[in-house]
PyMOL Python script that loads the backbone (N, CA, C, O; Angstrom):
from pymol import cmd

cmd.read_pdbstr("""\
ATOM      1  N   MET A   1     188.764  33.548 115.461  1.00  0.00           N
ATOM      2  CA  MET A   1     188.824  32.804 116.703  1.00  0.00           C
ATOM      3  C   MET A   1     187.785  31.692 116.661  1.00  0.00           C
ATOM      4  O   MET A   1     186.665  31.884 116.188  1.00  0.00           O
ATOM      5  N   ARG A   2     188.169  30.554 117.154  1.00  0.00           N
ATOM      6  CA  ARG A   2     187.245  29.421 117.169  1.00  0.00           C
ATOM      7  C   ARG A   2     186.099  29.664 118.148  1.00  0.00           C
ATOM      8  O   ARG A   2     186.247  30.368 119.147  1.00  0.00           O
ATOM      9  N   ALA A   3     184.968  29.068 117.834  1.00  0.00           N
ATOM     10  CA  ALA A   3     183.769  29.253 118.659  1.00  0.00           C
ATOM     11  C   ALA A   3     183.972  28.737 120.080  1.00  0.00           C
ATOM     12  O   ALA A   3     183.489  29.345 121.035  1.00  0.00           O
ATOM     13  N   VAL A   4     184.674  27.630 120.225  1.00  0.00           N
ATOM     14  CA  VAL A   4     184.897  27.073 121.556  1.00  0.00           C
ATOM     15  C   VAL A   4     185.690  28.073 122.405  1.00  0.00           C
ATOM     16  O   VAL A   4     185.409  28.248 123.590  1.00  0.00           O
ATOM     17  N   LYS A   5     186.671  28.720 121.795  1.00  0.00           N
ATOM     18  CA  LYS A   5     187.468  29.713 122.518  1.00  0.00           C
ATOM     19  C   LYS A   5     186.632  30.942 122.854  1.00  0.00           C
ATOM     20  O   LYS A   5     186.745  31.491 123.950  1.00  0.00           O
ATOM     21  N   LYS A   6     185.791  31.376 121.911  1.00  0.00           N
ATOM     22  CA  LYS A   6     184.903  32.516 122.171  1.00  0.00           C
ATOM     23  C   LYS A   6     183.960  32.215 123.329  1.00  0.00           C
ATOM     24  O   LYS A   6     183.734  33.054 124.201  1.00  0.00           O
ATOM     25  N   ALA A   7     183.415  31.002 123.320  1.00  0.00           N
ATOM     26  CA  ALA A   7     182.495  30.612 124.392  1.00  0.00           C
ATOM     27  C   ALA A   7     183.233  30.584 125.728  1.00  0.00           C
ATOM     28  O   ALA A   7     182.689  31.022 126.742  1.00  0.00           O
ATOM     29  N   ARG A   8     184.450  30.078 125.741  1.00  0.00           N
ATOM     30  CA  ARG A   8     185.236  30.034 126.975  1.00  0.00           C
ATOM     31  C   ARG A   8     185.467  31.440 127.512  1.00  0.00           C
ATOM     32  O   ARG A   8     185.309  31.687 128.708  1.00  0.00           O
ATOM     33  N   LYS A   9     185.840  32.360 126.626  1.00  0.00           N
ATOM     34  CA  LYS A   9     186.085  33.737 127.049  1.00  0.00           C
ATOM     35  C   LYS A   9     184.801  34.381 127.576  1.00  0.00           C
ATOM     36  O   LYS A   9     184.834  35.109 128.568  1.00  0.00           O
ATOM     37  N   LEU A  10     183.678  34.115 126.918  1.00  0.00           N
ATOM     38  CA  LEU A  10     182.402  34.663 127.364  1.00  0.00           C
ATOM     39  C   LEU A  10     182.050  34.136 128.752  1.00  0.00           C
ATOM     40  O   LEU A  10     181.599  34.894 129.612  1.00  0.00           O
ATOM     41  N   ILE A  11     182.255  32.844 128.968  1.00  0.00           N
ATOM     42  CA  ILE A  11     181.937  32.226 130.262  1.00  0.00           C
ATOM     43  C   ILE A  11     182.883  32.749 131.341  1.00  0.00           C
ATOM     44  O   ILE A  11     182.451  33.045 132.455  1.00  0.00           O
ATOM     45  N   GLU A  12     184.175  32.865 131.012  1.00  0.00           N
ATOM     46  CA  GLU A  12     185.156  33.376 131.980  1.00  0.00           C
ATOM     47  C   GLU A  12     184.857  34.812 132.382  1.00  0.00           C
ATOM     48  O   GLU A  12     185.024  35.179 133.545  1.00  0.00           O
ATOM     49  N   ALA A  13     184.419  35.621 131.433  1.00  0.00           N
ATOM     50  CA  ALA A  13     184.174  37.040 131.682  1.00  0.00           C
ATOM     51  C   ALA A  13     183.041  37.269 132.674  1.00  0.00           C
ATOM     52  O   ALA A  13     183.113  38.176 133.504  1.00  0.00           O
ATOM     53  N   ASN A  14     181.996  36.451 132.592  1.00  0.00           N
ATOM     54  CA  ASN A  14     180.840  36.649 133.468  1.00  0.00           C
ATOM     55  C   ASN A  14     180.108  35.321 133.649  1.00  0.00           C
ATOM     56  O   ASN A  14     179.078  35.096 133.014  1.00  0.00           O
ATOM     57  N   PRO A  15     180.621  34.444 134.502  1.00  0.00           N
ATOM     58  CA  PRO A  15     180.054  33.105 134.636  1.00  0.00           C
ATOM     59  C   PRO A  15     178.613  33.054 135.144  1.00  0.00           C
ATOM     60  O   PRO A  15     177.933  32.043 134.966  1.00  0.00           O
ATOM     61  N   THR A  16     178.145  34.123 135.769  1.00  0.00           N
ATOM     62  CA  THR A  16     176.766  34.107 136.278  1.00  0.00           C
ATOM     63  C   THR A  16     175.754  34.657 135.273  1.00  0.00           C
ATOM     64  O   THR A  16     174.551  34.637 135.532  1.00  0.00           O
ATOM     65  N   ASN A  17     176.228  35.144 134.141  1.00  0.00           N
ATOM     66  CA  ASN A  17     175.357  35.644 133.079  1.00  0.00           C
ATOM     67  C   ASN A  17     174.525  34.480 132.539  1.00  0.00           C
ATOM     68  O   ASN A  17     175.017  33.355 132.451  1.00  0.00           O
ATOM     69  N   SER A  18     173.283  34.741 132.183  1.00  0.00           N
ATOM     70  CA  SER A  18     172.408  33.659 131.705  1.00  0.00           C
ATOM     71  C   SER A  18     172.944  33.019 130.424  1.00  0.00           C
ATOM     72  O   SER A  18     172.797  31.814 130.221  1.00  0.00           O
ATOM     73  N   THR A  19     173.559  33.819 129.569  1.00  0.00           N
ATOM     74  CA  THR A  19     174.147  33.261 128.342  1.00  0.00           C
ATOM     75  C   THR A  19     175.302  32.328 128.686  1.00  0.00           C
ATOM     76  O   THR A  19     175.419  31.243 128.117  1.00  0.00           O
ATOM     77  N   ALA A  20     176.154  32.750 129.613  1.00  0.00           N
ATOM     78  CA  ALA A  20     177.281  31.919 130.042  1.00  0.00           C
ATOM     79  C   ALA A  20     176.788  30.620 130.665  1.00  0.00           C
ATOM     80  O   ALA A  20     177.356  29.554 130.429  1.00  0.00           O
ATOM     81  N   GLU A  21     175.744  30.714 131.449  1.00  0.00           N
ATOM     82  CA  GLU A  21     175.185  29.513 132.079  1.00  0.00           C
ATOM     83  C   GLU A  21     174.621  28.552 131.030  1.00  0.00           C
ATOM     84  O   GLU A  21     174.802  27.339 131.129  1.00  0.00           O
ATOM     85  N   THR A  22     173.944  29.100 130.034  1.00  0.00           N
ATOM     86  CA  THR A  22     173.386  28.258 128.965  1.00  0.00           C
ATOM     87  C   THR A  22     174.508  27.586 128.180  1.00  0.00           C
ATOM     88  O   THR A  22     174.448  26.389 127.900  1.00  0.00           O
ATOM     89  N   LEU A  23     175.529  28.363 127.828  1.00  0.00           N
ATOM     90  CA  LEU A  23     176.651  27.781 127.088  1.00  0.00           C
ATOM     91  C   LEU A  23     177.383  26.728 127.923  1.00  0.00           C
ATOM     92  O   LEU A  23     177.821  25.708 127.392  1.00  0.00           O
ATOM     93  N   SER A  24     177.513  26.972 129.213  1.00  0.00           N
ATOM     94  CA  SER A  24     178.152  26.000 130.108  1.00  0.00           C
ATOM     95  C   SER A  24     177.361  24.689 130.136  1.00  0.00           C
ATOM     96  O   SER A  24     177.930  23.602 130.042  1.00  0.00           O
ATOM     97  N   ARG A  25     176.043  24.815 130.267  1.00  0.00           N
ATOM     98  CA  ARG A  25     175.204  23.608 130.268  1.00  0.00           C
ATOM     99  C   ARG A  25     175.293  22.869 128.937  1.00  0.00           C
ATOM    100  O   ARG A  25     175.299  21.639 128.898  1.00  0.00           O
ATOM    101  N   LEU A  26     175.362  23.637 127.842  1.00  0.00           N
ATOM    102  CA  LEU A  26     175.483  23.034 126.517  1.00  0.00           C
ATOM    103  C   LEU A  26     176.781  22.236 126.413  1.00  0.00           C
ATOM    104  O   LEU A  26     176.780  21.093 125.954  1.00  0.00           O
ATOM    105  N   VAL A  27     177.878  22.840 126.838  1.00  0.00           N
ATOM    106  CA  VAL A  27     179.183  22.174 126.773  1.00  0.00           C
ATOM    107  C   VAL A  27     179.185  20.913 127.636  1.00  0.00           C
ATOM    108  O   VAL A  27     179.685  19.872 127.211  1.00  0.00           O
ATOM    109  N   LEU A  28     178.636  21.001 128.828  1.00  0.00           N
ATOM    110  CA  LEU A  28     178.582  19.833 129.709  1.00  0.00           C
ATOM    111  C   LEU A  28     177.727  18.727 129.102  1.00  0.00           C
ATOM    112  O   LEU A  28     178.062  17.548 129.214  1.00  0.00           O
ATOM    113  N   ALA A  29     176.637  19.101 128.467  1.00  0.00           N
ATOM    114  CA  ALA A  29     175.775  18.108 127.819  1.00  0.00           C
ATOM    115  C   ALA A  29     176.490  17.459 126.635  1.00  0.00           C
ATOM    116  O   ALA A  29     176.370  16.252 126.422  1.00  0.00           O
ATOM    117  N   LEU A  30     177.224  18.245 125.875  1.00  0.00           N
ATOM    118  CA  LEU A  30     177.967  17.690 124.745  1.00  0.00           C
ATOM    119  C   LEU A  30     179.041  16.720 125.230  1.00  0.00           C
ATOM    120  O   LEU A  30     179.215  15.642 124.662  1.00  0.00           O
ATOM    121  N   GLU A  31     179.747  17.103 126.268  1.00  0.00           N
ATOM    122  CA  GLU A  31     180.835  16.264 126.785  1.00  0.00           C
ATOM    123  C   GLU A  31     180.315  14.978 127.403  1.00  0.00           C
ATOM    124  O   GLU A  31     180.884  13.908 127.191  1.00  0.00           O
ATOM    125  N   SER A  32     179.239  15.081 128.164  1.00  0.00           N
ATOM    126  CA  SER A  32     178.713  13.904 128.865  1.00  0.00           C
ATOM    127  C   SER A  32     177.674  13.146 128.055  1.00  0.00           C
ATOM    128  O   SER A  32     177.167  12.110 128.487  1.00  0.00           O
ATOM    129  N   GLU A  33     177.362  13.674 126.871  1.00  0.00           N
ATOM    130  CA  GLU A  33     176.352  13.060 125.997  1.00  0.00           C
ATOM    131  C   GLU A  33     175.025  12.878 126.726  1.00  0.00           C
ATOM    132  O   GLU A  33     174.385  11.830 126.646  1.00  0.00           O
ATOM    133  N   THR A  34     174.633  13.934 127.439  1.00  0.00           N
ATOM    134  CA  THR A  34     173.350  13.937 128.134  1.00  0.00           C
ATOM    135  C   THR A  34     172.417  14.919 127.429  1.00  0.00           C
ATOM    136  O   THR A  34     172.874  15.782 126.679  1.00  0.00           O
ATOM    137  N   PRO A  35     171.111  14.789 127.667  1.00  0.00           N
ATOM    138  CA  PRO A  35     170.149  15.672 126.996  1.00  0.00           C
ATOM    139  C   PRO A  35     170.348  17.144 127.358  1.00  0.00           C
ATOM    140  O   PRO A  35     170.783  17.489 128.456  1.00  0.00           O
ATOM    141  N   PHE A  36     170.013  17.989 126.396  1.00  0.00           N
ATOM    142  CA  PHE A  36     170.050  19.435 126.572  1.00  0.00           C
ATOM    143  C   PHE A  36     168.766  19.994 125.979  1.00  0.00           C
ATOM    144  O   PHE A  36     168.353  19.595 124.890  1.00  0.00           O
ATOM    145  N   GLN A  37     168.141  20.912 126.689  1.00  0.00           N
ATOM    146  CA  GLN A  37     166.907  21.513 126.219  1.00  0.00           C
ATOM    147  C   GLN A  37     167.212  22.526 125.115  1.00  0.00           C
ATOM    148  O   GLN A  37     167.762  23.593 125.387  1.00  0.00           O
ATOM    149  N   LEU A  38     166.856  22.197 123.878  1.00  0.00           N
ATOM    150  CA  LEU A  38     167.112  23.108 122.766  1.00  0.00           C
ATOM    151  C   LEU A  38     166.380  24.436 122.934  1.00  0.00           C
ATOM    152  O   LEU A  38     166.830  25.464 122.429  1.00  0.00           O
ATOM    153  N   ALA A  39     165.275  24.414 123.627  1.00  0.00           N
ATOM    154  CA  ALA A  39     164.525  25.644 123.853  1.00  0.00           C
ATOM    155  C   ALA A  39     165.379  26.691 124.576  1.00  0.00           C
ATOM    156  O   ALA A  39     165.154  27.892 124.426  1.00  0.00           O
ATOM    157  N   ASP A  40     166.362  26.228 125.361  1.00  0.00           N
ATOM    158  CA  ASP A  40     167.252  27.172 126.048  1.00  0.00           C
ATOM    159  C   ASP A  40     168.072  27.984 125.049  1.00  0.00           C
ATOM    160  O   ASP A  40     168.419  29.134 125.317  1.00  0.00           O
ATOM    161  N   LEU A  41     168.379  27.390 123.903  1.00  0.00           N
ATOM    162  CA  LEU A  41     169.133  28.112 122.880  1.00  0.00           C
ATOM    163  C   LEU A  41     168.302  29.241 122.285  1.00  0.00           C
ATOM    164  O   LEU A  41     168.837  30.293 121.933  1.00  0.00           O
ATOM    165  N   TYR A  42     167.003  29.026 122.172  1.00  0.00           N
ATOM    166  CA  TYR A  42     166.126  30.040 121.591  1.00  0.00           C
ATOM    167  C   TYR A  42     165.997  31.267 122.488  1.00  0.00           C
ATOM    168  O   TYR A  42     165.584  32.330 122.023  1.00  0.00           O
ATOM    169  N   LYS A  43     166.340  31.135 123.749  1.00  0.00           N
ATOM    170  CA  LYS A  43     166.282  32.260 124.683  1.00  0.00           C
ATOM    171  C   LYS A  43     167.496  33.178 124.528  1.00  0.00           C
ATOM    172  O   LYS A  43     167.498  34.297 125.041  1.00  0.00           O
ATOM    173  N   LEU A  44     168.521  32.710 123.827  1.00  0.00           N
ATOM    174  CA  LEU A  44     169.732  33.502 123.618  1.00  0.00           C
ATOM    175  C   LEU A  44     169.495  34.569 122.556  1.00  0.00           C
ATOM    176  O   LEU A  44     168.626  34.425 121.697  1.00  0.00           O
ATOM    177  N   GLY A  45     170.274  35.630 122.628  1.00  0.00           N
ATOM    178  CA  GLY A  45     170.263  36.609 121.545  1.00  0.00           C
ATOM    179  C   GLY A  45     170.801  35.946 120.280  1.00  0.00           C
ATOM    180  O   GLY A  45     171.417  34.882 120.337  1.00  0.00           O
ATOM    181  N   TYR A  46     170.560  36.587 119.147  1.00  0.00           N
ATOM    182  CA  TYR A  46     170.936  35.960 117.873  1.00  0.00           C
ATOM    183  C   TYR A  46     172.426  35.644 117.780  1.00  0.00           C
ATOM    184  O   TYR A  46     172.793  34.550 117.350  1.00  0.00           O
ATOM    185  N   ALA A  47     173.291  36.578 118.174  1.00  0.00           N
ATOM    186  CA  ALA A  47     174.744  36.346 118.089  1.00  0.00           C
ATOM    187  C   ALA A  47     175.167  35.201 119.003  1.00  0.00           C
ATOM    188  O   ALA A  47     176.009  34.384 118.630  1.00  0.00           O
ATOM    189  N   ASP A  48     174.585  35.141 120.196  1.00  0.00           N
ATOM    190  CA  ASP A  48     174.919  34.054 121.122  1.00  0.00           C
ATOM    191  C   ASP A  48     174.355  32.724 120.641  1.00  0.00           C
ATOM    192  O   ASP A  48     174.968  31.674 120.833  1.00  0.00           O
ATOM    193  N   PHE A  49     173.178  32.776 120.014  1.00  0.00           N
ATOM    194  CA  PHE A  49     172.594  31.577 119.415  1.00  0.00           C
ATOM    195  C   PHE A  49     173.525  31.034 118.328  1.00  0.00           C
ATOM    196  O   PHE A  49     173.787  29.833 118.266  1.00  0.00           O
ATOM    197  N   GLU A  50     174.020  31.933 117.475  1.00  0.00           N
ATOM    198  CA  GLU A  50     174.966  31.535 116.421  1.00  0.00           C
ATOM    199  C   GLU A  50     176.242  30.954 117.028  1.00  0.00           C
ATOM    200  O   GLU A  50     176.798  29.987 116.507  1.00  0.00           O
ATOM    201  N   LEU A  51     176.704  31.546 118.129  1.00  0.00           N
ATOM    202  CA  LEU A  51     177.885  31.030 118.820  1.00  0.00           C
ATOM    203  C   LEU A  51     177.628  29.617 119.329  1.00  0.00           C
ATOM    204  O   LEU A  51     178.483  28.743 119.188  1.00  0.00           O
ATOM    205  N   ALA A  52     176.470  29.387 119.914  1.00  0.00           N
ATOM    206  CA  ALA A  52     176.123  28.053 120.422  1.00  0.00           C
ATOM    207  C   ALA A  52     176.100  27.036 119.282  1.00  0.00           C
ATOM    208  O   ALA A  52     176.591  25.918 119.438  1.00  0.00           O
ATOM    209  N   LEU A  53     175.537  27.417 118.142  1.00  0.00           N
ATOM    210  CA  LEU A  53     175.517  26.505 116.992  1.00  0.00           C
ATOM    211  C   LEU A  53     176.933  26.221 116.496  1.00  0.00           C
ATOM    212  O   LEU A  53     177.244  25.093 116.114  1.00  0.00           O
ATOM    213  N   ALA A  54     177.781  27.233 116.500  1.00  0.00           N
ATOM    214  CA  ALA A  54     179.171  27.048 116.082  1.00  0.00           C
ATOM    215  C   ALA A  54     179.913  26.133 117.063  1.00  0.00           C
ATOM    216  O   ALA A  54     180.735  25.316 116.648  1.00  0.00           O
ATOM    217  N   VAL A  55     179.624  26.268 118.350  1.00  0.00           N
ATOM    218  CA  VAL A  55     180.228  25.376 119.348  1.00  0.00           C
ATOM    219  C   VAL A  55     179.828  23.928 119.056  1.00  0.00           C
ATOM    220  O   VAL A  55     180.665  23.027 119.087  1.00  0.00           O
ATOM    221  N   ILE A  56     178.558  23.718 118.777  1.00  0.00           N
ATOM    222  CA  ILE A  56     178.084  22.370 118.460  1.00  0.00           C
ATOM    223  C   ILE A  56     178.801  21.828 117.225  1.00  0.00           C
ATOM    224  O   ILE A  56     179.241  20.679 117.214  1.00  0.00           O
ATOM    225  N   ALA A  57     178.916  22.647 116.197  1.00  0.00           N
ATOM    226  CA  ALA A  57     179.577  22.211 114.959  1.00  0.00           C
ATOM    227  C   ALA A  57     181.045  21.874 115.215  1.00  0.00           C
ATOM    228  O   ALA A  57     181.537  20.849 114.744  1.00  0.00           O
ATOM    229  N   GLU A  58     181.744  22.729 115.957  1.00  0.00           N
ATOM    230  CA  GLU A  58     183.148  22.463 116.256  1.00  0.00           C
ATOM    231  C   GLU A  58     183.301  21.227 117.130  1.00  0.00           C
ATOM    232  O   GLU A  58     184.232  20.442 116.954  1.00  0.00           O
ATOM    233  N   TRP A  59     182.385  21.063 118.064  1.00  0.00           N
ATOM    234  CA  TRP A  59     182.442  19.908 118.963  1.00  0.00           C
ATOM    235  C   TRP A  59     182.332  18.626 118.148  1.00  0.00           C
ATOM    236  O   TRP A  59     183.058  17.661 118.385  1.00  0.00           O
ATOM    237  N   ARG A  60     181.431  18.628 117.201  1.00  0.00           N
ATOM    238  CA  ARG A  60     181.247  17.445 116.344  1.00  0.00           C
ATOM    239  C   ARG A  60     182.499  17.206 115.514  1.00  0.00           C
ATOM    240  O   ARG A  60     182.966  16.073 115.401  1.00  0.00           O
ATOM    241  N   LEU A  61     183.040  18.261 114.938  1.00  0.00           N
ATOM    242  CA  LEU A  61     184.236  18.128 114.124  1.00  0.00           C
ATOM    243  C   LEU A  61     185.414  17.645 114.964  1.00  0.00           C
ATOM    244  O   LEU A  61     186.163  16.770 114.530  1.00  0.00           O
ATOM    245  N   ASP A  62     185.586  18.202 116.158  1.00  0.00           N
ATOM    246  CA  ASP A  62     186.676  17.768 117.031  1.00  0.00           C
ATOM    247  C   ASP A  62     186.526  16.310 117.425  1.00  0.00           C
ATOM    248  O   ASP A  62     187.523  15.598 117.549  1.00  0.00           O
ATOM    249  N   ARG A  63     185.307  15.859 117.623  1.00  0.00           N
ATOM    250  CA  ARG A  63     185.102  14.436 117.950  1.00  0.00           C
ATOM    251  C   ARG A  63     185.531  13.571 116.780  1.00  0.00           C
ATOM    252  O   ARG A  63     186.104  12.498 116.970  1.00  0.00           O
ATOM    253  N   TYR A  64     185.253  14.042 115.561  1.00  0.00           N
ATOM    254  CA  TYR A  64     185.672  13.300 114.378  1.00  0.00           C
ATOM    255  C   TYR A  64     187.190  13.191 114.350  1.00  0.00           C
ATOM    256  O   TYR A  64     187.745  12.120 114.103  1.00  0.00           O
ATOM    257  N   TYR A  65     187.855  14.321 114.608  1.00  0.00           N
ATOM    258  CA  TYR A  65     189.317  14.316 114.591  1.00  0.00           C
ATOM    259  C   TYR A  65     189.882  13.480 115.719  1.00  0.00           C
ATOM    260  O   TYR A  65     190.909  12.825 115.544  1.00  0.00           O
ATOM    261  N   THR A  66     189.230  13.488 116.879  1.00  0.00           N
ATOM    262  CA  THR A  66     189.670  12.647 117.985  1.00  0.00           C
ATOM    263  C   THR A  66     189.544  11.182 117.607  1.00  0.00           C
ATOM    264  O   THR A  66     190.449  10.391 117.871  1.00  0.00           O
ATOM    265  N   SER A  67     188.427  10.813 116.990  1.00  0.00           N
ATOM    266  CA  SER A  67     188.249   9.432 116.542  1.00  0.00           C
ATOM    267  C   SER A  67     189.286   9.069 115.496  1.00  0.00           C
ATOM    268  O   SER A  67     189.794   7.948 115.475  1.00  0.00           O
ATOM    269  N   LYS A  68     189.595  10.013 114.635  1.00  0.00           N
ATOM    270  CA  LYS A  68     190.601   9.783 113.602  1.00  0.00           C
ATOM    271  C   LYS A  68     191.969   9.552 114.249  1.00  0.00           C
ATOM    272  O   LYS A  68     192.720   8.675 113.821  1.00  0.00           O
ATOM    273  N   ALA A  69     192.288  10.331 115.268  1.00  0.00           N
ATOM    274  CA  ALA A  69     193.569  10.185 115.953  1.00  0.00           C
ATOM    275  C   ALA A  69     193.670   8.830 116.637  1.00  0.00           C
ATOM    276  O   ALA A  69     194.726   8.197 116.611  1.00  0.00           O
ATOM    277  N   VAL A  70     192.587   8.385 117.244  1.00  0.00           N
ATOM    278  CA  VAL A  70     192.571   7.071 117.892  1.00  0.00           C
ATOM    279  C   VAL A  70     192.763   5.977 116.842  1.00  0.00           C
ATOM    280  O   VAL A  70     193.520   5.030 117.055  1.00  0.00           O
ATOM    281  N   LEU A  71     192.085   6.109 115.728  1.00  0.00           N
ATOM    282  CA  LEU A  71     192.222   5.145 114.644  1.00  0.00           C
ATOM    283  C   LEU A  71     193.649   5.131 114.103  1.00  0.00           C
ATOM    284  O   LEU A  71     194.210   4.064 113.854  1.00  0.00           O
ATOM    285  N   LEU A  72     194.228   6.300 113.923  1.00  0.00           N
ATOM    286  CA  LEU A  72     195.604   6.395 113.444  1.00  0.00           C
ATOM    287  C   LEU A  72     196.561   5.740 114.430  1.00  0.00           C
ATOM    288  O   LEU A  72     197.454   4.997 114.024  1.00  0.00           O
ATOM    289  N   ASP A  73     196.383   6.008 115.721  1.00  0.00           N
ATOM    290  CA  ASP A  73     197.236   5.419 116.752  1.00  0.00           C
ATOM    291  C   ASP A  73     197.124   3.899 116.739  1.00  0.00           C
ATOM    292  O   ASP A  73     198.136   3.203 116.807  1.00  0.00           O
ATOM    293  N   LEU A  74     195.921   3.388 116.652  1.00  0.00           N
ATOM    294  CA  LEU A  74     195.704   1.949 116.603  1.00  0.00           C
ATOM    295  C   LEU A  74     196.349   1.339 115.361  1.00  0.00           C
ATOM    296  O   LEU A  74     196.978   0.283 115.436  1.00  0.00           O
ATOM    297  N   SER A  75     196.190   2.005 114.228  1.00  0.00           N
ATOM    298  CA  SER A  75     196.791   1.525 112.981  1.00  0.00           C
ATOM    299  C   SER A  75     198.305   1.483 113.086  1.00  0.00           C
ATOM    300  O   SER A  75     198.941   0.549 112.595  1.00  0.00           O
ATOM    301  N   MET A  76     198.885   2.496 113.727  1.00  0.00           N
ATOM    302  CA  MET A  76     200.336   2.524 113.904  1.00  0.00           C
ATOM    303  C   MET A  76     200.794   1.388 114.813  1.00  0.00           C
ATOM    304  O   MET A  76     201.842   0.788 114.574  1.00  0.00           O
ATOM    305  N   GLN A  77     200.021   1.089 115.849  1.00  0.00           N
ATOM    306  CA  GLN A  77     200.355  -0.011 116.746  1.00  0.00           C
ATOM    307  C   GLN A  77     200.320  -1.348 116.004  1.00  0.00           C
ATOM    308  O   GLN A  77     201.177  -2.205 116.222  1.00  0.00           O
ATOM    309  N   VAL A  78     199.338  -1.524 115.136  1.00  0.00           N
ATOM    310  CA  VAL A  78     199.230  -2.759 114.349  1.00  0.00           C
ATOM    311  C   VAL A  78     200.442  -2.908 113.439  1.00  0.00           C
ATOM    312  O   VAL A  78     201.037  -3.983 113.357  1.00  0.00           O
ATOM    313  N   GLU A  79     200.807  -1.821 112.754  1.00  0.00           N
ATOM    314  CA  GLU A  79     201.964  -1.872 111.862  1.00  0.00           C
ATOM    315  C   GLU A  79     203.252  -2.129 112.642  1.00  0.00           C
ATOM    316  O   GLU A  79     204.115  -2.881 112.188  1.00  0.00           O
ATOM    317  N   LYS A  80     203.383  -1.511 113.802  1.00  0.00           N
ATOM    318  CA  LYS A  80     204.558  -1.712 114.639  1.00  0.00           C
ATOM    319  C   LYS A  80     204.626  -3.179 115.087  1.00  0.00           C
ATOM    320  O   LYS A  80     205.697  -3.785 115.117  1.00  0.00           O
ATOM    321  N   GLY A  81     203.466  -3.729 115.432  1.00  0.00           N
ATOM    322  CA  GLY A  81     203.405  -5.143 115.837  1.00  0.00           C
ATOM    323  C   GLY A  81     203.796  -6.074 114.702  1.00  0.00           C
ATOM    324  O   GLY A  81     204.494  -7.065 114.918  1.00  0.00           O
ATOM    325  N   LYS A  82     203.345  -5.756 113.483  1.00  0.00           N
ATOM    326  CA  LYS A  82     203.707  -6.575 112.315  1.00  0.00           C
ATOM    327  C   LYS A  82     205.205  -6.494 112.050  1.00  0.00           C
ATOM    328  O   LYS A  82     205.839  -7.508 111.759  1.00  0.00           O
ATOM    329  N   ALA A  83     205.774  -5.295 112.148  1.00  0.00           N
ATOM    330  CA  ALA A  83     207.203  -5.118 111.911  1.00  0.00           C
ATOM    331  C   ALA A  83     208.011  -5.857 112.976  1.00  0.00           C
ATOM    332  O   ALA A  83     209.028  -6.481 112.675  1.00  0.00           O
ATOM    333  N   GLN A  84     207.550  -5.779 114.214  1.00  0.00           N
ATOM    334  CA  GLN A  84     208.239  -6.462 115.303  1.00  0.00           C
ATOM    335  C   GLN A  84     208.170  -7.973 115.116  1.00  0.00           C
ATOM    336  O   GLN A  84     209.156  -8.670 115.352  1.00  0.00           O
ATOM    337  N   ALA A  85     207.025  -8.481 114.698  1.00  0.00           N
ATOM    338  CA  ALA A  85     206.870  -9.915 114.457  1.00  0.00           C
ATOM    339  C   ALA A  85     207.765 -10.367 113.309  1.00  0.00           C
ATOM    340  O   ALA A  85     208.320 -11.465 113.345  1.00  0.00           O
ATOM    341  N   ALA A  86     207.905  -9.525 112.298  1.00  0.00           N
ATOM    342  CA  ALA A  86     208.744  -9.867 111.145  1.00  0.00           C
ATOM    343  C   ALA A  86     210.214  -9.938 111.538  1.00  0.00           C
ATOM    344  O   ALA A  86     210.946 -10.792 111.038  1.00  0.00           O
ATOM    345  N   THR A  87     210.654  -9.052 112.427  1.00  0.00           N
ATOM    346  CA  THR A  87     212.048  -9.073 112.840  1.00  0.00           C
ATOM    347  C   THR A  87     212.320 -10.208 113.800  1.00  0.00           C
ATOM    348  O   THR A  87     213.446 -10.703 113.864  1.00  0.00           O
ATOM    349  N   GLU A  88     211.319 -10.632 114.547  1.00  0.00           N
ATOM    350  CA  GLU A  88     211.496 -11.739 115.473  1.00  0.00           C
ATOM    351  C   GLU A  88     211.425 -13.084 114.754  1.00  0.00           C
ATOM    352  O   GLU A  88     212.038 -14.048 115.211  1.00  0.00           O
ATOM    353  N   SER A  89     210.710 -13.173 113.664  1.00  0.00           N
ATOM    354  CA  SER A  89     210.580 -14.428 112.920  1.00  0.00           C
ATOM    355  C   SER A  89     211.920 -14.962 112.407  1.00  0.00           C
ATOM    356  O   SER A  89     212.201 -16.141 112.620  1.00  0.00           O
ATOM    357  N   PRO A  90     212.757 -14.169 111.748  1.00  0.00           N
ATOM    358  CA  PRO A  90     214.038 -14.710 111.283  1.00  0.00           C
ATOM    359  C   PRO A  90     214.897 -15.209 112.439  1.00  0.00           C
ATOM    360  O   PRO A  90     215.599 -16.210 112.298  1.00  0.00           O
ATOM    361  N   ALA A  91     214.849 -14.527 113.573  1.00  0.00           N
ATOM    362  CA  ALA A  91     215.630 -14.971 114.722  1.00  0.00           C
ATOM    363  C   ALA A  91     215.107 -16.300 115.239  1.00  0.00           C
ATOM    364  O   ALA A  91     215.889 -17.172 115.618  1.00  0.00           O
ATOM    365  N   ALA A  92     213.807 -16.458 115.257  1.00  0.00           N
ATOM    366  CA  ALA A  92     213.211 -17.715 115.708  1.00  0.00           C
ATOM    367  C   ALA A  92     213.535 -18.822 114.730  1.00  0.00           C
ATOM    368  O   ALA A  92     213.789 -19.953 115.144  1.00  0.00           O
ATOM    369  N   THR A  93     213.534 -18.521 113.433  1.00  0.00           N
ATOM    370  CA  THR A  93     213.845 -19.517 112.401  1.00  0.00           C
ATOM    371  C   THR A  93     215.317 -19.922 112.506  1.00  0.00           C
ATOM    372  O   THR A  93     215.632 -21.100 112.339  1.00  0.00           O
ATOM    373  N   ALA A  94     216.210 -19.002 112.774  1.00  0.00           N
ATOM    374  CA  ALA A  94     217.641 -19.291 112.861  1.00  0.00           C
ATOM    375  C   ALA A  94     217.930 -20.205 114.056  1.00  0.00           C
ATOM    376  O   ALA A  94     218.827 -21.045 113.984  1.00  0.00           O
ATOM    377  N   LYS A  95     217.181 -20.049 115.153  1.00  0.00           N
ATOM    378  CA  LYS A  95     217.368 -20.897 116.323  1.00  0.00           C
ATOM    379  C   LYS A  95     216.888 -22.304 116.083  1.00  0.00           C
ATOM    380  O   LYS A  95     217.390 -23.245 116.697  1.00  0.00           O
ATOM    381  N   ALA A  96     215.917 -22.466 115.195  1.00  0.00           N
ATOM    382  CA  ALA A  96     215.297 -23.783 114.956  1.00  0.00           C
ATOM    383  C   ALA A  96     216.178 -24.594 114.086  1.00  0.00           C
ATOM    384  O   ALA A  96     215.845 -25.734 113.762  1.00  0.00           O
TER     385      ALA A  96
END
""", "prot")
cmd.dss("prot")
cmd.show_as("cartoon", "prot")
cmd.util.cbc("prot")
cmd.orient("prot")
């Protein structure tokens, strides 16, 4: 199971637990790109600390894939635009 899913299940199970609160703050900080006190991670038990690190790693990887998807979409739009321009050019030339 992915760390993000594990963290979600942990938070859903007991949202008022200190570990759930720390993980929630971590996720919000990652999403909003705001500061997070790393010392809060050291207060977690070892397994939860490892989970938090895995969440960070997955978050970074997912951002990479999101950026890749945006780049792919943009590249496809450029190619579609070139193909459309190529098909419109002969028609414009024939009218001239």
